RODO-2510 file (C-alpha; in nm, 4 decimals, decimal comma):
residues 305
     n   res          X          Y          Z
     1     m    -1,3756     1,4080     0,6862
     2     s    -1,3918     1,0551     0,8274
     3     f    -1,4691     0,7184     0,6744
     4     k    -1,3945     0,4581     0,9416
     5     l    -1,5048     0,0976     0,9829
     6     t    -1,4809    -0,0839     1,3163
     7     i    -1,5216    -0,4608     1,3274
     8     l    -1,7375    -0,5760     1,6203
     9     g    -1,7816    -0,9422     1,5289
    10     s    -1,6081    -1,1762     1,2827
    11     s    -1,7375    -1,5231     1,3570
    12     g    -1,9664    -1,7416     1,1457
    13     a    -2,2754    -1,9083     1,2864
    14     l    -2,1173    -1,9834     1,6262
    15     p    -1,9277    -1,7487     1,8587
    16     a    -1,5936    -1,9165     1,9079
    17     h    -1,2323    -1,8524     2,0069
    18     g    -1,3158    -1,5092     2,1422
    19     r    -1,4887    -1,4119     1,8191
    20     f    -1,8423    -1,2750     1,8151
    21     p    -2,1051    -1,3193     1,5410
    22     t    -2,1072    -1,0660     1,2589
    23     s    -2,1471    -0,6984     1,3263
    24     q    -1,9722    -0,3814     1,2096
    25     y    -1,9902    -0,0110     1,2843
    26     l    -1,9292     0,2406     1,0081
    27     c    -1,8869     0,6162     1,0528
    28     v    -1,8928     0,8326     0,7392
    29     q    -1,8666     1,2093     0,7906
    30     n    -2,0577     1,1971     1,1198
    31     r    -2,3168     0,9490     0,9884
    32     h    -2,3320     0,6397     1,2045
    33     f    -2,4326     0,2986     1,0700
    34     l    -2,4576    -0,0483     1,2248
    35     i    -2,4138    -0,3298     0,9741
    36     d    -2,5678    -0,6577     1,0962
    37     s    -2,6280    -0,7094     1,4653
    38     g    -2,5123    -1,0495     1,5815
    39     e    -2,5302    -1,1785     1,9394
    40     g    -2,3217    -0,9641     2,1762
    41     v    -2,3273    -0,6541     1,9606
    42     q    -2,3955    -0,4194     2,2492
    43     i    -2,1084    -0,5695     2,4477
    44     q    -1,8801    -0,4935     2,1567
    45     l    -2,0130    -0,1413     2,1056
    46     g    -1,9355    -0,0759     2,4706
    47     r    -1,5936    -0,2363     2,4479
    48     y    -1,4916    -0,0041     2,1653
    49     q    -1,6583     0,2987     2,3219
    50     i    -1,9179     0,3502     2,0487
    51     p    -2,2257     0,5279     2,1938
    52     f    -2,5522     0,3545     2,1095
    53     h    -2,7398     0,6789     2,0682
    54     k    -2,5278     0,7852     1,7705
    55     i    -2,6574     0,4983     1,5569
    56     n    -2,9568     0,6047     1,3505
    57     h    -2,9469     0,3444     1,0735
    58     i    -2,9118    -0,0355     1,1085
    59     f    -2,8681    -0,2579     0,8043
    60     i    -2,9441    -0,6299     0,8395
    61     s    -2,8200    -0,8413     0,5488
    62     h    -3,0475    -1,1415     0,6071
    63     l    -3,2487    -1,3227     0,8656
    64     h    -3,0146    -1,5986     0,9763
    65     g    -2,9820    -1,5553     1,3532
    66     d    -2,6071    -1,4881     1,3658
    67     h    -2,6733    -1,1619     1,1784
    68     y    -2,9599    -1,0174     1,3879
    69     l    -3,0041    -1,1958     1,7224
    70     g    -2,8234    -0,9127     1,9037
    71     l    -3,0688    -0,6547     1,7739
    72     m    -3,3494    -0,6945     2,0293
    73     g    -3,1192    -0,6474     2,3257
    74     l    -2,9677    -0,3407     2,1635
    75     l    -3,3088    -0,1900     2,1046
    76     f    -3,4048    -0,2366     2,4699
    77     s    -3,0747    -0,0876     2,5825
    78     m    -3,1356     0,2169     2,3674
    79     h    -3,4764     0,2430     2,5377
    80     l    -3,3228     0,2182     2,8847
    81     q    -3,0730     0,4905     2,7914
    82     k    -3,3731     0,7201     2,7187
    83     r    -3,3200     0,7349     2,3457
    84     s    -3,5764     0,9640     2,1834
    85     n    -3,4582     1,0083     1,8224
    86     e    -3,6061     0,7760     1,5612
    87     l    -3,4246     0,4683     1,4350
    88     h    -3,4252     0,3256     1,0808
    89     i    -3,3830    -0,0482     1,0269
    90     y    -3,3345    -0,1957     0,6790
    91     s    -3,3730    -0,5672     0,6076
    92     t    -3,5299    -0,8275     0,3860
    93     p    -3,9057    -0,8776     0,4683
    94     g    -3,9923    -1,0240     0,8073
    95     l    -3,7733    -0,8470     1,0603
    96     d    -4,0501    -0,6052     1,1533
    97     e    -4,2657    -0,9013     1,2500
    98     i    -3,9879    -1,0538     1,4593
    99     i    -3,9311    -0,7310     1,6507
   100     t    -4,3015    -0,6438     1,6870
   101     i    -4,3950    -0,9822     1,8353
   102     q    -4,1201    -0,9582     2,0969
   103     l    -4,2357    -0,6113     2,1946
   104     k    -4,5948    -0,7347     2,2123
   105     h    -4,5305    -1,0338     2,4378
   106     s    -4,2929    -0,8443     2,6673
   107     q    -4,5610    -0,5727     2,6925
   108     s    -4,2970    -0,3147     2,5972
   109     v    -4,3328     0,0250     2,4391
   110     l    -4,0073     0,1887     2,3328
   111     n    -3,9295     0,5554     2,3954
   112     y    -3,8509     0,6110     2,0310
   113     a    -3,9965     0,5331     1,6916
   114     i    -3,8594     0,2572     1,4698
   115     h    -3,9043     0,2798     1,0937
   116     f    -3,8653    -0,0514     0,9122
   117     h    -3,7562    -0,0455     0,5503
   118     s    -3,7727    -0,3781     0,3638
   119     f    -3,5961    -0,4542     0,0372
   120     h    -3,5855    -0,7398    -0,2111
   121     s    -3,2528    -0,9219    -0,2176
   122     e    -3,2525    -0,9837    -0,5918
   123     e    -3,2542    -0,6106    -0,6721
   124     q    -3,0028    -0,3228    -0,6432
   125     t    -3,1896    -0,0663    -0,4378
   126     i    -3,0820     0,2680    -0,2921
   127     l    -3,1806     0,2509     0,0773
   128     f    -3,0291     0,5747     0,1997
   129     e    -2,9280     0,8953     0,0333
   130     d    -2,8366     1,2428     0,1506
   131     e    -2,6128     1,5240     0,0300
   132     v    -2,2983     1,3347     0,1253
   133     m    -2,3475     0,9677     0,0388
   134     t    -2,5659     0,6750    -0,0712
   135     v    -2,6201     0,3203     0,0566
   136     e    -2,7424     0,0610    -0,1906
   137     t    -2,8033    -0,3146    -0,1717
   138     i    -2,5817    -0,5756    -0,3367
   139     p    -2,7686    -0,8910    -0,4436
   140     l    -2,5922    -1,2033    -0,3016
   141     r    -2,6223    -1,5814    -0,3357
   142     h    -2,7203    -1,7496    -0,0101
   143     r    -2,9718    -2,0083     0,1130
   144     i    -3,2250    -1,7410     0,2058
   145     p    -3,2735    -1,3894     0,0697
   146     c    -2,9561    -1,1972     0,1445
   147     s    -2,8017    -0,8670     0,0404
   148     g    -2,4803    -0,6880     0,0918
   149     f    -2,4508    -0,3104     0,1177
   150     l    -2,2448    -0,0550    -0,0802
   151     f    -2,1623     0,2677     0,0980
   152     k    -2,0466     0,5422    -0,1390
   153     e    -1,9556     0,9044    -0,0812
   154     k    -2,0699     1,1435    -0,3470
   155     i    -1,8194     1,3560    -0,5360
   156     k    -1,6979     1,6249    -0,2966
   157     t    -1,6828     1,9959    -0,3715
   158     r    -1,3587     2,1607    -0,4767
   159     r    -1,1455     2,3228    -0,2048
   160     m    -1,0516     2,6868    -0,1847
   161     d    -0,6821     2,7620    -0,2152
   162     k    -0,6436     2,9705     0,0995
   163     t    -0,3363     3,1418    -0,0409
   164     k    -0,5537     3,2869    -0,3175
   165     l    -0,8343     3,4333    -0,1097
   166     q    -0,8855     3,8050    -0,1815
   167     d    -1,0445     4,0982    -0,0046
   168     g    -1,3862     4,1615    -0,1523
   169     m    -1,4487     3,7950    -0,2316
   170     l    -1,8071     3,7320    -0,1236
   171     l    -1,9267     3,4169     0,0534
   172     q    -2,1552     3,3388    -0,2389
   173     h    -1,8517     3,3669    -0,4711
   174     i    -1,6597     3,1174    -0,2542
   175     a    -1,9566     2,8757    -0,2465
   176     s    -1,9938     2,8968    -0,6261
   177     l    -1,6206     2,8448    -0,6854
   178     k    -1,6252     2,5358    -0,4687
   179     m    -1,9002     2,3982    -0,6889
   180     g    -1,6685     2,4327    -0,9859
   181     n    -1,8135     2,7501    -1,1329
   182     d    -1,6395     3,0649    -1,2652
   183     i    -1,7520     3,4033    -1,1351
   184     k    -1,8409     3,6645    -1,3979
   185     d    -1,9949     4,0089    -1,3844
   186     e    -2,3238     4,1034    -1,5468
   187     a    -2,1441     4,1787    -1,8757
   188     g    -1,9882     3,8336    -1,8815
   189     n    -1,6407     3,9491    -1,7897
   190     m    -1,4368     3,7061    -1,5831
   191     i    -1,3857     3,8022    -1,2194
   192     y    -1,2609     3,4779    -1,0674
   193     r    -1,1638     3,1802    -1,2771
   194     n    -1,2374     2,8616    -1,0809
   195     e    -0,9114     2,6877    -1,1566
   196     d    -0,7128     2,9870    -1,0330
   197     y    -0,8652     2,9845    -0,6855
   198     t    -0,9538     2,6233    -0,6039
   199     l    -0,7902     2,2855    -0,5538
   200     a    -0,9158     1,9458    -0,6613
   201     p    -1,1725     1,7921    -0,4287
   202     r    -1,0712     1,5370    -0,1711
   203     p    -1,1244     1,1783    -0,2824
   204     s    -1,4626     1,0141    -0,2354
   205     f    -1,4492     0,6667    -0,0796
   206     s    -1,6557     0,3512    -0,1019
   207     y    -1,7017     0,0422     0,1129
   208     a    -1,8741    -0,2823     0,0047
   209     y    -2,0039    -0,5299     0,2602
   210     c    -2,0631    -0,8764     0,1157
   211     s    -2,2341    -1,0816     0,3828
   212     d    -2,3044    -1,4540     0,3535
   213     t    -2,2733    -1,5557    -0,0097
   214     a    -2,1342    -1,8086    -0,2519
   215     y    -1,8975    -1,6691    -0,5173
   216     n    -2,1172    -1,4293    -0,7139
   217     e    -1,9765    -1,3050    -1,0415
   218     k    -2,2935    -1,1028    -1,1025
   219     a    -2,1822    -0,8647    -0,8274
   220     i    -1,8440    -0,7877    -0,9850
   221     e    -1,9463    -0,4788    -1,1773
   222     q    -2,1263    -0,3266    -0,8830
   223     l    -1,8119    -0,3781    -0,6712
   224     r    -1,5803    -0,2435    -0,9396
   225     g    -1,2995    -0,0328    -0,7930
   226     v    -1,4311     0,0047    -0,4363
   227     d    -1,1742     0,1215    -0,1850
   228     l    -1,2488    -0,1507     0,0678
   229     l    -1,4341    -0,4808     0,0148
   230     y    -1,5446    -0,6920     0,3092
   231     h    -1,6202    -1,0436     0,1861
   232     e    -1,7149    -1,3471     0,3900
   233     a    -1,4584    -1,6260     0,4020
   234     t    -1,6260    -1,8958     0,6057
   235     f    -1,4043    -2,1787     0,4767
   236     m    -1,0710    -2,2629     0,3164
   237     e    -1,0437    -2,4217    -0,0246
   238     s    -0,9994    -2,7625     0,1415
   239     e    -1,3639    -2,7309     0,2456
   240     k    -1,4825    -2,6113    -0,0953
   241     e    -1,7632    -2,8714    -0,1162
   242     k    -1,8965    -2,7596     0,2200
   243     a    -1,8882    -2,3991     0,1018
   244     l    -2,0865    -2,4894    -0,2084
   245     e    -2,3453    -2,6862    -0,0109
   246     t    -2,4045    -2,4038     0,2334
   247     f    -2,3800    -2,1124    -0,0125
   248     h    -2,0734    -1,9706     0,1571
   249     s    -1,7318    -1,8659     0,0239
   250     t    -1,3767    -1,9716     0,0803
   251     a    -1,0914    -1,7296     0,1456
   252     a    -0,9743    -1,7945    -0,2103
   253     d    -1,3249    -1,7159    -0,3441
   254     a    -1,3154    -1,3793    -0,1638
   255     a    -0,9721    -1,3048    -0,3101
   256     r    -1,0836    -1,4000    -0,6610
   257     m    -1,3808    -1,1651    -0,6247
   258     a    -1,1537    -0,8821    -0,5066
   259     g    -0,9233    -0,9352    -0,8049
   260     a    -1,2018    -0,9599    -1,0589
   261     a    -1,3619    -0,6390    -0,9307
   262     g    -1,0332    -0,4484    -0,9083
   263     v    -1,0914    -0,3357    -0,5514
   264     k    -0,8172    -0,1638    -0,3572
   265     k    -0,8274    -0,3651    -0,0350
   266     l    -0,9945    -0,6843     0,0848
   267     a    -1,1051    -0,7664     0,4401
   268     l    -1,2046    -1,1231     0,5293
   269     g    -1,4634    -1,2252     0,7891
   270     h    -1,7381    -1,4652     0,8967
   271     f    -1,4924    -1,7364     0,9921
   272     s    -1,6076    -2,0877     1,0693
   273     a    -1,5642    -2,2019     1,4310
   274     r    -1,3476    -2,4897     1,3015
   275     y    -1,0626    -2,2410     1,2520
   276     k    -0,8949    -2,1223     1,5697
   277     d    -0,5905    -1,9941     1,3793
   278     l    -0,6932    -1,7614     1,1000
   279     d    -0,3488    -1,7154     0,9463
   280     p    -0,4015    -1,9991     0,6940
   281     l    -0,7138    -1,8284     0,5612
   282     l    -0,5234    -1,5047     0,5303
   283     e    -0,2370    -1,6745     0,3490
   284     e    -0,4786    -1,8482     0,1125
   285     a    -0,6342    -1,5167     0,0140
   286     r    -0,3048    -1,3266    -0,0098
   287     a    -0,1693    -1,5809    -0,2551
   288     i    -0,4371    -1,4512    -0,4965
   289     f    -0,4963    -1,0950    -0,3774
   290     a    -0,2021    -0,9443    -0,1878
   291     d    -0,3710    -0,6537    -0,0134
   292     t    -0,5906    -0,8646     0,2142
   293     a    -0,6496    -0,8274     0,5909
   294     l    -0,8481    -1,0085     0,8567
   295     a    -1,1616    -0,8241     0,9718
   296     i    -1,1366    -0,9357     1,3343
   297     e    -1,2756    -0,7841     1,6533
   298     g    -1,1439    -0,4368     1,7264
   299     e    -0,9774    -0,3968     1,3880
   300     t    -1,0388    -0,0624     1,2224
   301     f    -1,0137     0,0347     0,8578
   302     e    -0,9926     0,4083     0,7948
   303     l    -1,0150     0,5381     0,4396
   304     e    -0,8308     0,8639     0,3905
   305     a    -0,6352     1,0472     0,1239
***
C-alpha cells in the first residue's frame, strides 16, 4: 500500500542553481500521476527511474509556461516509446488548443489517444475517482486561473486477523467481514462477529498540492488535516511586496497556511532564482510551522502508517 511523492522540479519561473521548473510524480496504490510538467520533466523522470508509460493522468495547475512547457516533449517521447494506452490530461481551458496546434504544425499523429479534461479554477471539482481514491481541485489566487489538487485515499476496508481465521470460513464471509459486517445465519443467529475477527483498517492518506498562489484563507477548510501539504514559497518575507504584486507566497505564508489548516507536514517549493541557498526559507517557515521540509529535486515523501 504505497503513497509516495517524488519531487522532479522545485524552481520558480527560471531553472536555476541546478533546480528545474515545477513537476512532481505521485504514486498511490499503483496509480501514477504527474503533477505539472515544467521544462526538463522527462530528464528528471529518467534520472529518478520513473517509466513514462506508467503515467496515465497528468494534472496541470495553470498555463504559465514553467508549469507545462515540458509537456510537449514528454508526449512525443511517449509516442517514440510506442505508448498505446490512453492518456488523461487535466487543466484549465486552453491546453488542448496549445497541444493540438503543435501536433498540427509538426504534422504529427500520436500512437495513443489523449483525453483533455478542463476545469474552472474558481470551483472545487472532482477530476478523478475510483474505488481507491479521489482527486479534486483546490481554488487558488494567482494572476491567471490556477488550481491546486487534493489527492485523497478513501477509507480502507478492515483487515482480517489472521490468527482468528477458521476452517469453514467462506471467501464471501471474509469479504463481508472486511467491509465491517457481521455474519449471521438465516435465523439471525450470529456466526462471526466482525470485531472478533478483524482489525482496524490501515490509515487513509491525503496530499494537497498548492501551486502558484498568494496566501488564500478560503482554501484552509479544504486543506484541513491533510497528511502532507506542498505549498509554493517563491519568496521570503523580506520580499513580501513582490509576493503580493505577483500573487505568490512567502515561506512564512506557506507556514501560516499549514498551521491554520492543521496539516501534519509542510513541503516548500517553487523557489525564486534569486535564492541559491534555500536554508533561510526553510528557517523562516520552521519558525512558524516546525514540521517543514524543502521539496527539492530527488526528495521523496512517503506516507505510511
